[in-house]
KETI-14801 format. One record per atom (N, C-alpha, C, O): x, y, z; residue in three letters; atom name. Coordinates in steps of 0.001 Angstrom, whole numbers, plus 500000, padded with zeros to 6 digits. Each point is the difference from the previous one (the first is absolute). Layout:
// residues N
      x      y      z   r  a
      X      Y      Z ala CA
...
***
This chain:
// residues 79
      x      y      z   r  a
 528276 888176 570869 met  N
 500283 499622 501369 met CA
 501356 500544 500450 met  C
 500169 500390 501155 met  O
 500783 499632 497932 ala  N
 501320 500530 500331 ala CA
 499918 501494 500324 ala  C
 500749 500504 500837 ala  O
 498335 500196 498494 thr  N
 499821 501426 500261 thr CA
 499524 500238 501429 thr  C
 500458 500926 500669 thr  O
 498626 498237 499790 ile  N
 499470 500129 501354 ile CA
 501113 499755 501023 ile  C
 500114 500725 500988 ile  O
 500688 498267 498771 val  N
 501114 499695 500906 val CA
 500978 501165 500031 val  C
 500488 500372 501067 val  O
 499802 500205 497774 leu  N
 500900 501147 499934 leu CA
 499411 501200 500745 leu  C
 500721 500699 500713 leu  O
 497986 499541 499128 leu  N
 499342 501091 500722 leu CA
 500086 499805 501511 leu  C
 500298 500938 500739 leu  O
 499441 497847 499709 val  N
 500087 499711 501439 val CA
 501418 500270 500495 val  C
 500189 500590 501064 val  O
 500796 498979 498171 ala  N
 501394 500199 500399 ala CA
 500355 501486 500065 ala  C
 500631 500444 500960 ala  O
 498973 500314 498041 val  N
 500336 501423 499949 val CA
 499328 500750 501147 val  C
 500652 500784 500689 val  O
 498060 498986 499522 phe  N
 499295 500708 501070 phe CA
 500488 499562 501379 phe  C
 499996 500799 500936 phe  O
 500419 497962 499199 thr  N
 500566 499540 501270 thr CA
 501324 500703 500283 thr  C
 500250 500428 501127 thr  O
 500588 499690 497862 val  N
 501281 500687 500173 val CA
 499770 501466 500364 val  C
 500681 500536 500874 val  O
 498373 500108 498467 ile  N
 499687 501392 500330 ile CA
 499565 500110 501457 ile  C
 500470 500878 500724 ile  O
 498637 498239 499708 gly  N
 499534 500015 501379 gly CA
 501123 499741 500991 gly  C
 500112 500692 501012 gly  O
 500718 498316 498701 leu  N
 501104 499672 500906 leu CA
 501047 501107 500058 leu  C
 500692 500148 501008 leu  O
 499426 500614 497938 phe  N
 500972 501074 499957 phe CA
 499495 501251 500721 phe  C
 500775 500672 500680 phe  O
 497934 499649 499179 glu  N
 499458 501255 500516 glu CA
 499404 499901 501409 glu  C
 500183 500911 500807 glu  O
 499118 498015 499494 val  N
 499275 499905 501270 val CA
 500911 500094 501222 val  C
 499649 500717 500937 val  O
 501490 498609 499113 pro  N
 500843 500131 501201 pro CA
 500437 501441 500293 pro  C
 500087 500394 501163 pro  O
 500187 500393 497787 lys  N
 500378 501395 500200 lys CA
 498849 500788 500626 lys  C
 500204 500803 500910 lys  O
 498596 498955 498590 ile  N
 498836 500722 500502 ile CA
 499716 499607 501443 ile  C
 499683 500859 500823 ile  O
 500425 497860 499491 val  N
 499743 499525 501367 val CA
 501083 500520 500945 val  C
 499706 500388 501130 val  O
 501531 499618 498414 glu  N
 501103 500472 500836 glu CA
 499797 501455 500422 glu  C
 500324 500386 501123 glu  O
 499130 500415 497952 lys  N
 499742 501413 500304 lys CA
 498660 500211 500706 lys  C
 499643 501128 500339 lys  O
 499618 497781 499879 arg  N
 498695 500034 500652 arg CA
 499012 500921 499283 arg  C
 499265 500754 500638 arg  O
 500727 499175 498043 leu  N
 499083 500788 499176 leu CA
 498776 499142 499672 leu  C
 499866 499481 498892 leu  O
 499253 500384 502084 trp  N
 498882 499056 499882 trp CA
 498997 500419 498926 trp  C
 499517 499157 499244 trp  O
 500169 502119 500683 arg  N
 499048 500441 498954 arg CA
 500576 499768 498611 arg  C
 499296 499562 499091 arg  O
 501976 500731 500757 glu  N
 500657 499776 498714 glu CA
 500030 498517 499652 glu  C
 499871 499624 498835 glu  O
 500299 499541 502181 leu  N
 499983 498555 499771 leu CA
 498641 499544 499496 leu  C
 499918 499162 499102 leu  O
 499015 501386 501470 ile  N
 498654 499639 499557 ile CA
 499783 500432 498556 ile  C
 499505 499225 499182 ile  O
 500865 502006 500510 val  N
 499822 500504 498627 val CA
 500866 499211 499025 val  C
 499532 499611 498929 val  O
 501716 500151 501431 phe  N
 500908 499232 499142 phe CA
 499442 498600 499746 phe  C
 500005 499518 498867 phe  O
 499516 499838 502194 ser  N
 499460 498641 499859 ser CA
 498779 499991 499103 ser  C
 499857 499121 499150 ser  O
 499256 501857 501034 phe  N
 498803 500081 499160 phe CA
 500389 500173 498532 phe  C
 499489 499293 499132 phe  O
 501409 501644 500596 leu  N
 500401 500244 498614 leu CA
 500733 498800 499396 leu  C
 499838 499703 498816 leu  O
 500960 499616 501991 leu  N
 500709 498814 499514 leu CA
 499017 498884 499652 leu  C
 500124 499366 498952 leu  O
 498904 500396 501918 val  N
 498995 498957 499736 val CA
 499138 500392 498802 val  C
 499678 499154 499166 val  O
 499947 502125 500745 phe  N
 499194 500470 498870 phe CA
 500756 499821 498691 phe  C
 499444 499509 499018 phe  O
 501832 500892 500971 gly  N
 500821 499836 498800 gly CA
 500200 498546 499629 gly  C
 499974 499642 498822 gly  O
 500226 499515 502186 phe  N
 500165 498571 499750 phe CA
 498722 499419 499399 phe  C
 500051 499230 499042 phe  O
 498810 501144 501525 thr  N
 498715 499489 499497 thr CA
 499782 500409 498552 thr  C
 499630 499168 499171 thr  O
 500592 502097 500515 leu  N
 499838 500457 498615 leu CA
 500976 499295 499062 leu  C
 499636 499640 498881 leu  O
 501586 500165 501566 ser  N
 501000 499318 499166 ser CA
 499605 498563 499705 ser  C
 500148 499530 498872 ser  O
 499350 499772 502137 val  N
 499570 498607 499793 val CA
 498800 499956 499061 val  C
 499940 499151 499111 val  O
 499106 501754 501079 leu  N
 498832 500020 499114 leu CA
 500409 500277 498559 leu  C
 499482 499372 499076 leu  O
 501436 501555 500728 leu  N
 500485 500264 498640 leu CA
 500741 498796 499428 leu  C
 499862 499693 498815 leu  O
 500913 499630 502007 ala  N
 500735 498821 499539 ala CA
 499047 498872 499612 ala  C
 500314 499189 499129 ala  O
 498526 500761 501519 leu  N
 499001 498972 499683 leu CA
 499041 500433 498898 leu  C
 499028 499301 499715 leu  O
 501237 501839 499668 asp  N
 499172 500550 498905 asp CA
 498558 500246 500419 asp  C
 499076 499795 499212 asp  O
 500733 500643 502022 val  N
 498666 500378 500474 val CA
 499733 501415 499506 val  C
 500816 500892 500230 val  O
 498052 499336 499094 pro  N
 499719 501364 499526 pro CA
 499729 500932 501175 pro  C
 499141 499725 500838 pro  O
 501594 501369 499216 leu  N
 499850 500982 501071 leu CA
 499385 501273 499437 leu  C
 500277 500368 498859 leu  O
 498893 500307 501927 pro  N
 499399 501247 499511 pro CA
 501047 501105 499872 pro  C
 501020 500000 500689 pro  O
 498704 500923 498427 ser  N
 500911 501112 499780 ser CA
 499879 501011 501137 ser  C
 498885 500378 500361 ser  O
 502228 500068 500211 pro  N
 499925 501019 501038 pro CA
 499524 501351 499464 pro  C
 499561 500852 500773 pro  O
 500521 499349 497922 ala  N
 499543 501262 499415 ala CA
 498498 500177 500174 ala  C
 499534 501123 500189 ala  O
 499708 497804 499752 arg  N
 498545 500105 500172 arg CA
 499652 500446 501417 arg  C
 499114 500833 500187 arg  O
 501574 498620 500806 gly  N
 499754 500405 501381 gly CA
 500387 501443 500253 gly  C
 499301 500728 500704 gly  O
 501835 499684 498709 thr  N
 500438 501387 500139 thr CA
 498994 500945 499362 thr  C
 499674 501043 500568 thr  O
 499837 498598 498263 arg  N
 499008 500828 499323 arg CA
 498724 500098 500841 arg  C
 499419 501079 500126 arg  O
 500148 497800 500448 phe  N
 498798 499974 500829 phe CA
 500145 500928 501206 phe  C
 499047 500679 500382 phe  O
 502140 499350 500213 leu  N
 500228 500847 501173 leu CA
 500191 501469 499637 leu  C
 499586 500880 500756 leu  O
 501029 499395 498108 met  N
 500346 501367 499658 met CA
 498908 500784 499289 met  C
 499961 501225 500117 met  O
 499148 498109 499148 glu  N
 498968 500717 499255 glu CA
 499149 500908 500882 glu  C
 499810 501160 499634 glu  O
 499666 498385 501505 pro  N
 499194 500915 500828 pro CA
 500806 501190 500531 pro  C
 499479 501112 500090 pro  O
 501770 498658 500257 ile  N
 500840 501083 500510 ile CA
 500257 501026 498907 ile  C
 499917 501204 500240 ile  O
 500394 498322 498570 leu  N
 500250 500907 498889 leu CA
 498746 500771 499614 leu  C
 500075 501174 499640 leu  O
 498759 498160 500435 arg  N
 498746 500674 499713 arg CA
 499754 501126 501003 arg  C
 499549 501080 499621 arg  O
 500743 498676 501643 leu  N
 499837 501038 501019 leu CA
 500924 501189 499750 leu  C
 499647 501141 500297 leu  O
 501507 498591 499169 leu  N
 500957 501059 499700 leu CA
 499717 500689 498668 leu  C
 500671 500967 499640 leu  O
 498338 498534 499633 gly  N
 499653 500599 498721 gly CA
 500888 499589 498847 gly  C
 500044 500668 498966 gly  O
 500664 498227 501214 ile  N
 500881 499503 498938 ile CA
 499246 498895 499273 ile  C
 499607 499000 500602 ile  O
 500197 501190 498106 his  N
 499249 499026 499212 his CA
 500960 498991 499371 his  C
 501039 500362 499449 his  O
 498587 498380 500647 thr  N
 500794 498933 499402 thr CA
 499177 499295 498943 thr  C
 498777 499907 500108 thr  O
 501889 499605 498884 tyr  N
 499323 499285 498937 tyr CA
 500710 498672 499791 tyr  C
 501178 499950 499648 tyr  O
 498082 498989 500575 tyr  N
 500540 498663 499800 tyr CA
 499228 499326 498892 tyr  C
 498792 500193 499858 tyr  O
 501904 499026 499369 ser  N
 499327 499291 498903 ser CA
 499379 498724 500509 ser  C
 499387 499261 499229 ser  O
***
């Protein structure tokens, strides 16, 4: 539980430090992207802190890259 509180505190400080600068410069698209990445990172951090099993990003990358590599004639071998 202390880990979750620490995560909330850290991500809140990051948001409070960065968001006013972005709003002051009126960088609305950057604010949307920053907010999305901050929420995504916070969600993953909380899930890891709660020991929720997360899928490996390597499997998704392999799934996306195999057809492209096959089209380019590059053969891959996975165990």
